[in-house]
N, C-alpha and C positions, 0 to 999 in steps of 0.2 A: 508374163515374160519373168523369168528368173532376175533379180536385181544383178546388176554387175560388180558385186562385191568379192573380193580374193579373200584367199583363206587368212586370218590372224595370225597366223605363225610368224609372221613378220614383225607384228607388233610383240609377241612375245619372245622372240628370239632377238632381234637385233634391228636397229633403226635402217641399216644399209640394206637389210634384206627387204624390210616394208617397203622403201623407196623404190627399190628394184622391181618389187613384184607389181606396184602399181604400173608400171609401163607396160606390164604384159597384157597381150589380148585376152579379153574375155570369151572372144570368139575368134576363130580362126584365120577368117580371109580379110584381104586389105580392104579398108573403108573407101567408099564413095560418098559418105555423108558430107552435107554442108549445111550450114544454117540457110533458111529460107532468106529471101530477097526482101521480105519486109521487116525482118529483123534488125533490132536498134542496134547500131554499136555507138557507145559514146563514152564519156569520161566525166568525174563529177569533182565540185569542189563545195566549199559553204562561204559564206560571207566573211565571218569572223577570221577564219582561218587563213584566208588569202587576199582578202581585200585592203588590208592595212586603212591607211587615212582615215583615223578613229574621230579625227574630230574636222574633217574637211567638210564643207558646203552643209553645216548646219547639224551634222550627226549628232546624236545624244548618247550618251554613254549605256551600254547594255550591261547586264549581270557579269559577264565575262571581263569587260574592262575594269569591274571592281574586284574580282575573284583573281586576276593576275598581279593585283598589289597586295594580296595577302602573304604576308610572310610564309615561306615554306609551302606554297600551295601551288606551286609550278618549278617544273625543273629548271633550277638555275635561275630562278626569279625572272624567266624570260616572259615576253609578252606578245600579244598579235597587234601592236600599235601600227607596225609596218609591213609585218609577215611578208608575203610575195608580192606586195604593191600590186595587186591586179587591178585595184581601182585606177591606178593611172597608167598601166601598161596595159591594159585588156584589149587595144587592137593588136600589139603585137602577139598577145597570148592567142587570140582568135586566129591569126596567121599560122600560129604553129599547130593549132587544131586542125586547121585545113591542110597542112601538111602532112599529119598523123593520117588524115583521111576519116576523122570522125563525123559520124553523121549526126550527133546529138552531143549536148552540153548540159548537163545538168547543175544549175547553179541555185543557190539560194539568197534570199532578198533578207537584206538587214531591217527587221522592225526598228530599230533605232536610228537607221538612217531615212526611213520614210516617214516615222512616226516620233521626233526625237524625245517627246514625253509620252510616247505611248498611244497616244489618241490622235484622233483627226481634227483638224484639218492637216493633211499630210503635207509633209516638206517637200516643195515642189523640186529643188537642187536634188534630192534624194532620189526621186522619181526619174529625174533626168538621168542619170547614171545608168539605172537598168534600161531604160528607152534606148541609150546609145549602145549599149552591151547588146540588147535585144535585135537592133536593127544590125549591128558587125555580125553577128551569128548567123542571121538572114542572109545578108549580102554574100557570106561565104557558105550559103546552103547547109548551113548546120543548125538543126531544129533544137529550140530551147526547150528544156525541160525544167520549170520552176519549182522550187520548196518554199514554202511561206515561213516557215520556223525551221532554223538549224541550231535551236540552245540558245539565242542569244536576246533574250527578254528586256527589253527597256528598262533601265534601272527605276526610273521613276516607277513603273507599275509594281516592280518587286518591292519598292517602299510601302506600296498600297495592298501588300499582302501576296502579290504574286499569283502563282497558280493556286496557293490556296484560297485565295478570293474567288468566290463563286462567280462574281462579274468578269472573272478573267477570260471565260469563254467568250461573252460578248465583246469584250475589248479586241480578242483575237478576229472575230467575225467583222467589225468595223474596220481593222487594219486592211484584213484580206479585199474587204470592197473595194478599198482605194486601190489597193495594188492591180485588182481584176479590171476596175475601170480603166486603168491607165496602158496596161499591157494586153489586155484579151483580144483585141484587133489582131494582135501578132502571135501570142502564146496561146496555144491549145491545150498543153501538156501541164498539169498542176499535180503537187504533192502538199497536203495540208500540214504535216508534221514530218520531223525526222526523228527516227529512235526515242518514241517514249520509253521503249523498254530500257532504255539507257540512261538519259537525262534525267529521269523521275528518281530512279535509287540512287545513282552516283550522286546527284545535284542534292537531293533532299533528305536521304537517308543515311548515305555514308559520308556525305560532305567532301568526296574527291573532285568534284567538278563544281561549277557555279549553278546555284549562289552558294554553295559551300554549307548547307543547312544539315543537320543532324535530327531532324525530326522523329516523334514518335511515329509508331507504325499506323496510329489511325488516322494522323494527320497526313502522312504519305498518301494512304488510301484516298482521301479527300482530293489530295493534288492530282492523283492520276484520273479520277473521276472528272474532275473539271477538264483535265486535258482531253479526255474523250469528248465531253460536251463541246470543246473548243473544235476538235475535229469536225462534230458533226455540224454545228453553226457555219464554219468555214465551208463545208462542202454545199450547205445551202447557199451560201453566199456567192459562190464561185458561178453554180449554176444560174443563179437569178441574174448575176450581174455582168456574165460573158457576154462579148459581143460576136464571138464565133462559137460552136459547139465544142465544149471542153470535153477533155478526159481527166478524171479525178481519181487519185489513190492517194495512198500514204507510205512512207518508207519504215517499214519495220525492222527491228534487228533480232538476232535470236543467237543463242549459243548452241549449236546443233548436237544432238545426241545422234551418234551413228552406229547403226547395228553392227557389232563386231565379225558377223558371218551373214550368208545370204539365207540362213535357216529361217523358216517361217517364223517359228517361237523365238527368235533373237529380234526379229523385226518386229512383232507384234508388241513384245514386251517394251522394247525400246521406244517404239511410238505411243504406247500407253504412258509411259514415266515422261516423254517430252511434253505429252499435252496434259500433264497434271501441275496442281498447284500446290505447293509444299509451305511449309513455315516462313514467312516473310518474305516469300517470293513474289513481289509485288511485280517484279519483270517477266513473270510466266506468261508464255506465249498465250495460253488462252484468255488468261484474264485481261491482257489487252486487245487480242483480235476476237474472241467471241462477242464482245459487244457491237463491234464494226460490222462483221457479217451474219450475226445472228440475233442480234438485240438483246443479249441475256449474258449476264455473267455465269461461268461455270460453276455448278454445285459445290465442288470441293472449296474453290476459292471463294464462294459464299459463306462457308461453313467457318472459314479462316477471318475473312475480313467482312463479311456482311453487316455485322454491328456498327460499323464505322462509316457505313455509306449514308447520306441522306435519305430520310423518309421517303421522297420522291423519287429514288433513283430509277424505279422502274419507268416512270414517264419520262425521265430524261434520256432514257436509253432508246425510245421511240425515235427521238432526234440524232440519237448518236448514230444508229443504224441506216446511213445514206447509202444508195446504191454506188459501188465503186465499180470502176472500168479496171482496175488493175490494184494489184498487191505489191508494192515495191519490197523487195529484202534486201537488208545489208549483210552480208554472211561474210564471215573472216575464219572464226575458228569453231572447233568441235572436239570431240572426246568419243572414244570407242565403249560400247557397253554390250552386254549379253544377258541372256536370261539366267535368272539365279533360281532358287528355290522358291515355290509357291508364288510364281509368275512374276516376282520382283526381277528389276535387272540389277547388274553389278558393275562398276566401272571397271575397264581393263586399263590397268597401270602402262604409262607411256615407258618405254625402257630407257635408260640412260643413253644419251647421245642422239636422242630421237630429234629429227629435224626441227628447229624452232627459228623465228625471226628475231628482229632487232628488239621486239617488245617482248620475247619469250613467249609468244603464242606458237604452239605446234602447227605444223604443216598437215592439214588433213582435208585433201582435196575433195573428199565424198561429200564435205558439208553441201557442194553444189549439185551434189544427187540428191541427198536425202532431205535437205532444207526446203528445196523446192517441192519435191514429191510430197513431204508431210505436209505441207501448208495447201498445196494444191488440192489434195485427196479430201482434207477438210473442208476447206471454203470453196472450192471450185470457182474460184477467180483467176484470170489470168496473171501471170508472174512475171514481174521486171526485176531483174538484179540491180538494184539502185547503188550499190557499193561492193566493191571485191577488190581486195588488193594486198600488198604487204609492206611492212615498213623495213628499210632496208638501211645498211651502210654503205652509200653511194658516193663518189667523188670523181672529179675530174681528174683523168688519168692524163701522163705526158704526152700521149699523143693528142689531147684535146677533146677526147670522147669520155664518154661515162659509160662503163661496161658493168652491166648487172644480170650476170648470167642466172643469178638465183631468181629475180623476177620475171625472165622469160619462160623458166621452167615453171615457176609459179604459176603462170599464165596458161601455159600449155596443158598443165594437169588438171587446174580447175574446170577450164573450159571443156575438157574432154568430159568429165562428169557432167557438165552441164548439158552436152550435147547427147549424152546417155539418158539423162532426165526427158529431154525433149523426145528421144526416139521411144522412151517407154511411156508418152501420152501425156506428160507435164507440158502444160501450154504456157511456155517460157517465150516472151516475146522481145526481151532486149537484155543488153549487158552494159553495164556502166562501171568503167573500171576506176576504181579509187587510189590515185587520184591524178588528175591532169598534173599539177603541179605540187612540189615539194612545199610543205606548210608548216603553218603554228599545229601540231598535235595536241592540243588542250593542255592538260597536266604535265603531258610529256614534253611540253615545248618544242623545241627543234632538235630533240635528241635522236629522232629516227626519220627516214625520208620516205614518203610512200608515191612520190610524184614519177610519172611517165617522164617528166620534163624536169631536170636538175635545176634548182635556184641556187645562186650565189647570193646568200643574203647581204653579204657586204655590198656588191656592186649591182644586185638583181638580175645578173647575166645568165639567160636561160641555155641550157643544152640539151638538145633531144638524147634521152638516155639510149641504148641497145633495145629495152624494152618497148620505147616508143617505136622505133622503126620496127621491130616484130610485130607489135599491135598493128601497126600500118597494113604489114603484109597478110595478118590475120582477116582484117576489115575486107581488103581488096579481094582476098580470095573467098570471101563469105563463110570463114571458119573451117576451110578445107586442111589448113595447115594444123590444126587440132582435133580434127575427126577423129572419133575413137573408132575402134573395130567395128566392122559393119554386122 
């Protein structure tokens, strides 16, 4: 079936024309399509971004506790010390999840809360919190999806070399075993890592995120290799230690290259470019994902980075390549490309006034079509959208409500593209909106709000936004409100 992409005249002419064109039917008749009954509708958070309570019940410091104290590292010097206070308010937050109708909640475990010094024995009080959170979710008929690492390595381990230390993979497996032993009688869905494609370059090459390092590219390659090894060892540990049959995946991130037209030449040129590795692109999709699913690094990446890998790297990849039940994709942004001369692609400039969000990311709904499609076509593994959302300027209006029509429109447009991907044969099994709550957005601090639920950081009062109410309707109708043309 021809991909549902419209003419790029809108890109080349004006933002208004483009946004209008995306709403038009790619096919003429009214839709009856809905997502299937077993499709999972959820929302996501991460420990450091929402929990707060950074010194409570024996929690040790993480690399983010260190980084936020670095001058000028974070917007206005803001920190996650309190954040959304989810640690103390999780029961009320679960009640709000139930009010929205969430079927699942993706949360991460704070390695520093479970292992304050990074190593076992585990801190019983830290595990107790995740016990309570898990039980509250199950009581509310909300399925827990657990991420074991969302960027918050214990500071004690960083001081021993962090991910640059080859032992880091074993440290992570050890911590994984402790968590799985405690929660796996109730938790069945696990993700080892969140976005290696982001935390490795931003934290270790560019210094923009924790731990704030600017390593040489050879050292960054070693970091990335050890992170892959950690994933493999953790996947093995989950399956060996779980008290129930687990589903195991990873949450990857990618900046999606979107074909500018439906021409086969543009599609294939864009696909080829998307799955290539260029100079210093340690975040390239194939460099991170080919080892997971194919047990080998891509040839073009080896030509660039192979000299920095350890002599035993081929043996390591045998352990990295563990059977995965799903590939999680965190998809937010992308850009348009078309075929240029000699099979290369060229970037299509966004026109002045093109729709953007609060962090100046362009609104490109087609990333939820082409992202899942490209990855599924290459790796033949079921897809779950583990993050998708938009940062916005939201506030409580005089009527006491939070009106966020841009996010409502964003959800509609992006989910329509996801439904089209499913229609065209992509095995997409779930969607987790980022995020449940307004939160600490890493180096951007509290500048922008991602949540379906507004958080007044001074009082911690929660208010369901209009988008939360709209998302509730989408869930209750199995996506009928965002069904694309049939």
